[in-house]
Every structure is written in structure tokens, then in C-alpha cells.
C-alpha positions in Angstrom: 144.6 88.5 276.4 141.2 89.7 275.3 139.2 87.0 273.4 137.4 87.7 270.1 133.6 87.7 270.1 133.6 88.6 273.8 132.8 92.0 275.2 135.8 93.8 276.7 136.6 97.3 277.8 139.1 98.0 275.1 138.9 101.8 275.0 139.6 102.7 278.6 142.2 100.0 279.1 144.2 101.3 276.1 143.9 104.9 277.2 145.3 104.0 280.6 148.0 101.6 279.5 150.9 104.1 279.4 150.0 105.5 282.8 149.8 102.0 284.3 153.2 101.1 282.7 154.9 104.2 284.1 153.6 103.5 287.6 154.7 99.9 287.8 157.9 100.0 285.7 159.1 103.5 286.7 157.7 105.0 289.8 156.2 102.7 292.4 158.3 101.1 295.1 157.0 97.6 294.4 158.5 94.1 294.8 156.9 91.7 292.3 158.2 88.8 294.4 156.3 90.1 297.4 153.0 91.7 296.3 151.8 91.7 299.9 155.0 93.5 301.2 153.7 96.0 303.8 155.9 98.8 302.6 154.9 98.6 298.9 153.3 101.5 297.2 149.7 100.9 296.4 147.9 101.3 293.0 144.2 101.5 293.0 142.3 101.2 289.7 139.2 103.2 290.5 137.9 103.0 287.0 137.8 99.3 287.5 136.6 98.3 284.0 140.1 99.2 282.8 141.7 96.5 285.0 143.0 94.5 281.9 145.8 97.1 281.7 146.7 96.3 285.3 146.5 92.5 284.7 148.9 92.9 281.8 151.4 94.9 283.9 151.2 92.4 286.8 151.9 89.6 284.3 154.9 91.4 282.8 156.3 91.8 286.3 155.8 88.1 287.0 153.2 88.6 289.7 150.8 86.4 287.7 151.7 84.0 284.9 151.5 85.4 281.4 149.6 82.3 280.2 146.8 83.2 282.7 145.9 86.4 280.8 143.7 84.6 278.2 141.4 83.6 281.1 140.1 87.2 281.4 136.4 87.2 282.3 136.1 83.4 282.0 134.0 81.6 284.6 136.2 80.6 287.6 139.1 82.8 286.5 140.9 85.0 289.0 140.9 87.7 286.2 137.5 89.1 286.3 136.2 92.1 284.4 136.4 94.3 287.5 139.1 94.1 290.2 138.6 91.7 293.1 140.8 92.3 296.1 143.8 90.0 296.1 142.4 88.0 293.2 145.0 87.8 291.8 147.7 89.0 294.1 148.6 92.7 293.4 144.9 93.9 293.2 144.5 96.3 296.1 140.8 96.9 296.1 137.4 95.9 294.7 136.4 98.7 292.3 134.1 99.2 289.5 131.2 101.0 291.3 132.5 104.3 289.9 133.3 107.0 292.4 134.5 104.9 295.3 138.1 104.4 294.5 139.4 107.7 295.7 137.6 107.3 299.0 139.3 103.9 299.4 142.6 105.5 298.5 142.2 108.2 301.1 141.6 105.5 303.7 144.7 103.6 302.7 146.8 106.8 302.7 145.6 107.7 306.1 146.5 104.2 307.3 150.1 104.7 306.3 150.2 107.8 308.5 148.6 105.9 311.5 151.0 102.9 311.0 154.0 105.1 310.6 154.7 103.7 307.1 156.2 105.6 304.2 154.3 103.9 301.3 152.5 106.1 298.7 149.1 105.5 297.2 148.3 106.1 293.5 144.7 106.0 292.2 143.5 106.2 288.6 140.1 107.7 287.9 138.1 108.0 284.7 136.9 111.5 283.7 133.3 110.4 283.6 133.8 109.1 287.1 134.3 112.8 288.2 130.5 113.2 287.8 130.1 111.2 291.0 129.7 113.3 294.1 131.7 110.9 296.3 134.8 111.8 294.3 134.6 115.3 295.6 133.9 114.3 299.1 137.0 112.2 299.0 139.0 115.1 297.4 137.9 117.4 300.2 138.9 114.8 302.9 142.3 114.3 301.3 143.0 118.0 301.4 141.8 118.4 304.9 144.2 115.7 306.2 147.0 117.1 303.9 147.6 113.6 302.4 150.8 114.3 300.5 151.4 110.5 300.1 148.3 110.4 297.8 148.4 111.0 294.1 145.3 110.9 291.9 145.5 110.5 288.1 142.6 111.4 285.9 142.4 109.5 282.6 141.0 112.4 280.6 139.9 110.7 277.3 136.7 112.7 277.1 134.5 109.6 276.5 132.4 107.5 278.9 130.1 104.5 278.3 127.3 106.4 276.6 129.1 109.3 274.9 131.2 112.4 275.4 131.6 113.5 279.0 131.0 117.2 278.2 127.6 116.4 276.5 126.4 113.9 279.1 127.4 115.8 282.2 130.2 118.4 281.8 133.1 118.0 284.1 135.2 121.0 283.0 136.9 123.0 284.3 138.7 120.0 285.9 142.0 121.6 286.8 140.3 124.5 288.5 138.0 122.2 290.5 140.8 120.1 291.9 142.7 123.3 292.7 139.7 124.7 294.5 139.7 121.5 296.7 143.3 122.4 297.6 145.1 119.8 295.5 148.3 120.5 293.6 147.4 120.1 289.9 149.4 119.3 286.8 148.1 118.6 283.2 150.0 116.3 280.8 149.9 114.3 277.6 148.9 110.9 279.0 150.7 109.1 276.2 154.0 110.9 276.4 156.1 108.6 278.7 158.6 111.4 279.6 155.7 113.7 280.6 154.1 110.9 282.7 157.3 110.1 284.5 158.1 113.7 285.2 154.6 114.3 286.5 154.9 111.3 288.9 158.2 112.7 290.2 156.6 116.1 290.7 153.6 114.6 292.5 155.8 112.7 294.9 157.8 115.9 295.7 154.7 117.8 296.8 154.5 118.4 300.6 151.4 119.3 302.6 148.7 118.5 300.1 147.6 115.7 297.8 148.5 115.9 294.1 146.4 115.2 291.0 147.7 114.6 287.4 145.2 115.3 284.7 146.4 113.0 281.8 144.9 113.9 278.4 144.5 110.6 276.6 142.9 108.9 273.6 140.3 106.2 274.2 141.4 103.1 272.4 145.0 104.5 271.9 147.1 102.4 269.6 144.4 100.7 267.6 143.3 102.9 264.7 139.7 101.8 264.5 139.2 101.9 268.3 140.6 105.4 268.8 137.9 107.9 270.0 135.1 105.5 269.2 132.8 105.2 272.2 131.1 102.2 270.7 134.1 100.2 271.8 133.9 101.2 275.4 132.7 97.7 276.2 132.1 95.6 273.0 133.2 92.4 271.3 135.6 92.3 268.4 135.0 89.7 265.7 138.1 87.6 264.9 139.2 89.7 261.9 139.2 92.9 263.9 140.8 91.2 266.9 143.7 90.1 264.7 143.9 93.6 263.1 144.1 95.2 266.6 146.9 92.8 267.7 148.8 93.4 264.5 148.7 97.2 265.0 149.8 97.0 268.6 152.7 94.6 267.7 153.8 96.9 264.9 153.8 99.9 267.3 155.9 97.9 269.8 158.4 97.0 267.1 158.7 100.7 266.1 159.3 101.8 269.7 
């Protein structure tokens, strides 16, 4: 999917992959044959640079062709490096200007109430993204309107583009901050599928307030030389490392 010698967001896409898989293949009420179905649950990738994980899920579901994945970030491709609304089908929002996705999700969740629809909204944020003030304005708004059809998930891999979140602009204590904004809060291992699915079930059972899942993850999960290395936040891989990464991921799939 990701071409060698071309810069890609490997780290954040891999840290989010298990979460995205659980949403699409376990939790969301979603019909791949009708990606514009009005009653579908919505997934918004607020940390838009990690959209390759979403493209892969949409391809596995058959929403887009598998053979389209290698066109990622090529001129004229529908699969750009940040999400473009409905390009391809299944993309619910233009994101990538970090901090805006939760506000958008609040609006979509409110629209469900106004329209009398029962769909849920899930939004995935990066932990560095929590440094943006707009996130907390949206969090306050969601609690004020008691949006219990909204679930936020924080990909807590502790690294952002330029280094460690706690060194660049500390975001801890994350759980206590969300709780102070009147959200239900749960912390999990973001690579344990049983924990992810249980947390999604928990979030959807909450009534009267929005829920947030803080998923502790590893940037670059699944590729040994990418894990916890901020230099691969957005970087090219030479062909030999590209092949090594693919081999490690395929080996992990065969063991699972």
C-alpha cells in the first residue's frame, strides 16, 4: 500500500490500526455496500495523517478496490495523504488540520438528534492533538449537550511529529482532564483486541454523557524498527526496509 522511497505516516497509522479494525469489523453499524446509508455509524479520523489505516479497512470491506491502495498519495488518486470528504466513499470528513475533528464529530452527533436518527459517531484523536484548544472547546460542548451517541478515542502513543508529547507540551493528566469536562473515561491497551471491543461496548452503553477511550498504543506497532521511533512519523522507507516491514507484518498475521 505504501510505496518505498516515498514519505508516509507509518508510525501513527500502525498505532491506530487495531482500533480502526475493531470499529469497522466489530462495533460500527455499517453497510459496505451502502457507504452513504443515512443510518450508518460515522467514523471520523481526526488525526488525518493516519488515514492509510482507514483506507486499508475500507478496502478490506470492499468499499474501495484493494488494487487501488498502491495509489496512495499519487497525483490524481482518490487516496490522498489526508482524508478528503467522500473521496473515496466512506470518508466522512476532511481532516488533518489537527484539533478540528472532534468539533466536526460533535456537529454530526447533534445532527443525529435533530434528525431523529440513531447512528453513533466515533472519532479518533492523536495525543499530540490534545494540545489544541479547540479539542477542549468541543469536549465542553459535547458534555453540555449530553451527547451519549459520541465516542472519542485517543491514540495515546506518546509521540508526535517532533518528539515526545510530554516534552513538547505535556498533556497529562489526560484521564482527569476528560473527566473534568464531564466525559465518561476508560483507559485500555490499544493493541489488545478484547480490551478494545469491550471498551467500545462500554462506551455505547453510557447514557447522558459522551465517552472517551484512552488507548495506550505503540507508534509503529508491528514493525520492530519503526516502533517508538519518532523519525518515522512521516518518512520514506528505502526498498530494503520497506520489504522488511512487509515481511514482519505478514509474519505477525500468520501467527495470529
